[in-house]
C-alpha positions in Angstrom: 100.0 -52.5 118.4 103.6 -52.7 117.7 106.4 -51.1 120.7 107.4 -48.8 118.2 103.7 -47.3 118.1 103.0 -47.6 121.2 106.1 -45.4 122.1 104.4 -42.8 119.5 101.4 -42.6 120.9 102.4 -42.0 124.1 104.8 -39.4 122.6 101.9 -37.5 121.2 99.8 -37.9 124.3 102.9 -36.9 126.4 103.1 -33.8 123.9 99.4 -33.4 124.2 99.3 -33.1 127.9 101.9 -30.4 128.2 100.6 -28.4 125.8 97.2 -28.3 127.5 99.4 -27.4 130.8 101.1 -24.2 129.4 97.3 -23.6 128.0 96.1 -23.7 131.7 98.9 -21.7 132.7 98.9 -19.7 129.9 95.4 -18.8 130.6 95.6 -18.2 134.7 98.4 -16.1 133.9 96.1 -14.2 131.7 93.4 -13.8 134.2 96.4 -12.8 136.5 97.6 -10.1 134.9 93.6 -8.7 134.3 93.1 -8.4 138.1 96.5 -6.9 138.5 95.7 -4.0 136.1 92.7 -3.7 137.8 93.9 -3.3 140.9 96.7 -1.5 140.2 97.3 2.4 140.3 96.6 2.9 136.9 92.7 1.1 136.7 93.8 0.1 133.1 90.8 -1.6 131.9 91.6 -1.4 128.1 95.2 -4.1 129.4 92.4 -5.5 131.5 90.2 -6.9 128.7 92.9 -7.5 126.5 94.1 -9.9 128.9 90.6 -11.3 129.7 90.3 -11.9 125.8 93.4 -13.9 125.7 92.5 -15.8 128.7 89.3 -16.5 126.8 91.6 -17.7 123.5 93.4 -19.9 125.3 90.3 -21.3 126.8 88.8 -22.1 123.5 91.7 -24.1 122.2 91.4 -26.0 125.6 87.8 -26.6 124.7 88.7 -27.4 120.8 91.1 -29.8 122.2 88.9 -31.8 124.5 85.8 -32.2 122.0 88.8 -33.3 119.1 90.0 -36.0 121.9 86.0 -36.8 122.4 85.7 -37.5 118.5 88.6 -39.7 118.1 87.8 -41.7 121.0 84.2 -42.3 119.9 85.8 -42.7 116.0 88.3 -45.2 117.5 85.4 -47.3 119.2 83.0 -47.4 116.3 82.9 -50.5 114.1 85.2 -49.5 110.8 82.7 -49.5 108.2 82.8 -52.8 105.4 83.4 -51.9 101.5 81.8 -54.2 99.3 83.0 -55.0 95.6 80.8 -53.5 93.0 
């Protein structure tokens, strides 16, 4: 792989790591808001459920990213198909 190619791959990995960190932070924030909604004077269960739904969406996105990464890794390690002429 060329130095430019390695730099591009590194930049993509750094960007993916940043977005994963953001997703984790966002999920944690939603869970924290849900806890506050349940322990606040107003005891807002609807808001707590909405925040938990948002946290679940973040976790699903994390799972999808992990699944896609595993698929890419297995495809990268698989032998390339041999093209044959007719």
